[in-house]
N, C-alpha and C positions, 0 to 999 in steps of 0.2 A: 504494499499500499504506500502510495506516495503523497505527501502534502506539500503544498506550496505556501512558503512563508515569504513575505516581502520584508526586508530589512532597511530598503531605501528604495525610493521611487524609480531610480534608474538601475537597480540591481535586483534580480530574483534569485534567491537562494532556496534549492530545493532540499528539504528536510524528509528524510524516509524513516522508517520505523528502525529502532536500534537492534532489534532482535535478529537481523540477519547480517550481522558484521562479517560473516564468512565471505559475502559478496563484495568483490574488489570495488566495484562502483559505489555501492553504498558506502563503504569505508571511505573512499575519497571524497564523497559529498560531505560526510561528517567532519572529516578532516579540514575541508575548506570552511565549513561552518564555524569550527574552533578557531581557525586561522583569521577569520573575518571579525569575530568576537573579540580576541586580543588586540587586532588592529583597531577595531572601533573604540576599545577602552582607551587606548592611546590618544587618538583622535579627539575624544571626549575630554580627556584630561587637557589637551591643548587648548580647547575651546572653552575650558572651565564650566563644561556642562556636568557639574558634579553628581547631580541626580541621576543622569543616565549612567555614569560610571557605577555607582551604587546599585542601580537596578540590574547590572551584569553579573551581580553576585547573588548566591543563593541566600535564603533567610538566616540560615546557619553559617554563611560565610566567614572568612577571617582573612585579615591582611597584616603582613609582618614585614618589616623592613629590617635587614641585618647586614653586617659588613664584617669582614675578616681583618683582624688587626696582627699584622706580623709582629709588631712590637711586644704583644703580650701572648701572640700564638694562640688567639681563641677568636671564635666568632662573637660578636657583639649584636645583642637585638637592641635596635634603636627605638623599634615602635611595634606593638603587637595589638590589634584592634578587632573587634567584631564588626559585623556589617554595620550595626547601628552605630557603634563608636566612630566608624570611619565617616558615615554619613554625617554625624554631628561635627567632626573635625573638619571635613571639607566644606560643609554649609557655613560654619562659623569662621573659616579662614577669611572671607571676604569683608568681615567686619573689623578685621585687625590690620595693623600696618603690614602691607604686603608689597611685593616686587611686582612692578608694572609691566616687566619685560615679557615677551612673548616666549612660549615654549613650543618645540617641535620635537616630537617623538619619532625616531627611525627604529622600525621593529622588524626583526627577522625571527620568524617562528623556525627553530632549529629541529624540532622533534616533536611528534604527537604519537601518543600510544592509547589506543581505545580498547576497553575491554567492557564489553556489555553497555550499560548507561553510565559508566565512569571513564574518564580520560585523565592523562597526564600530558602536560606541553611544558617543553623548555624553550625559551624565548631570549634573544640577545637584544638588547635595547642600547641606543644612544640618545641622549636629551640634549638638544641645542637650546641655547638661549640667545635671543635677539633682543638687545637693549632698546630704549626709546631713540637712540641716534641711528638705529639700523645696523648696528654692528653685531655680528653672529659669533658665539663660540661654543665649543663643545662644554657642556655643563656637567654630565654625568653619563657613565656607562655601568652596565651590569647585566643582570639575567633576571627574567621572571620565571619561577617555577610554580605552575599552576596545577591545581587538581580540579577536576570539572565534573559536573553532573548534568545528565541529559534529562530535563524536566519538561514535562507537556511535549512541546515540539521544539524545544530549542536548548543549547548548551548554556550552562551558568558556571561561574567561578566559585568553587567551595572554598578553596584555601589559596591565596597567593602569597607566595614569598618573594619578596624583591631582594635580590642580593646585589648589593651596589659594590662596585669596585672603587668608585670614587668616594673619598672618606672626608674631603675637605670642600665645604659648601660655603659660598658667600652669603647666599640668601636661602630660606627655607623654599621648598617647591613640592608640590605632589609628584610623586614618582610613578 
């Protein structure tokens, strides 16, 4: 059984039942839907559409930012938030002093594994910052480690771990 879901007026994404993942075409359709979800989250972060970012997470979703410190030879957790905590943090950020520069995510989904209604995706990202004078610079690099759930007729992020390689930030920004 095939269901059509429109994620964008100019883009049609075909979502099929997850039960037949042995079918290579079905697997490719689901991989593309996951790839589109991850890219859409980046675009929504860039556009500061934070409600849309949060809607990409399951109700029990979580978001963690961590970095490895060679000085202490350990991973550090910089932030760990539930979906609701992430929503409040992003929603309230516009009411605080914040950087007016634009952000542009460059996202490359490196690997997707699908098992039934669950999936994992590993993604490399670069985040560029363009200041008010129009000068752009590389702001951050890292990886997204996503665990996903097929719910209804679409994929949602259950858990996202952002592993940043950049550890020195001049201003805070959603990653």
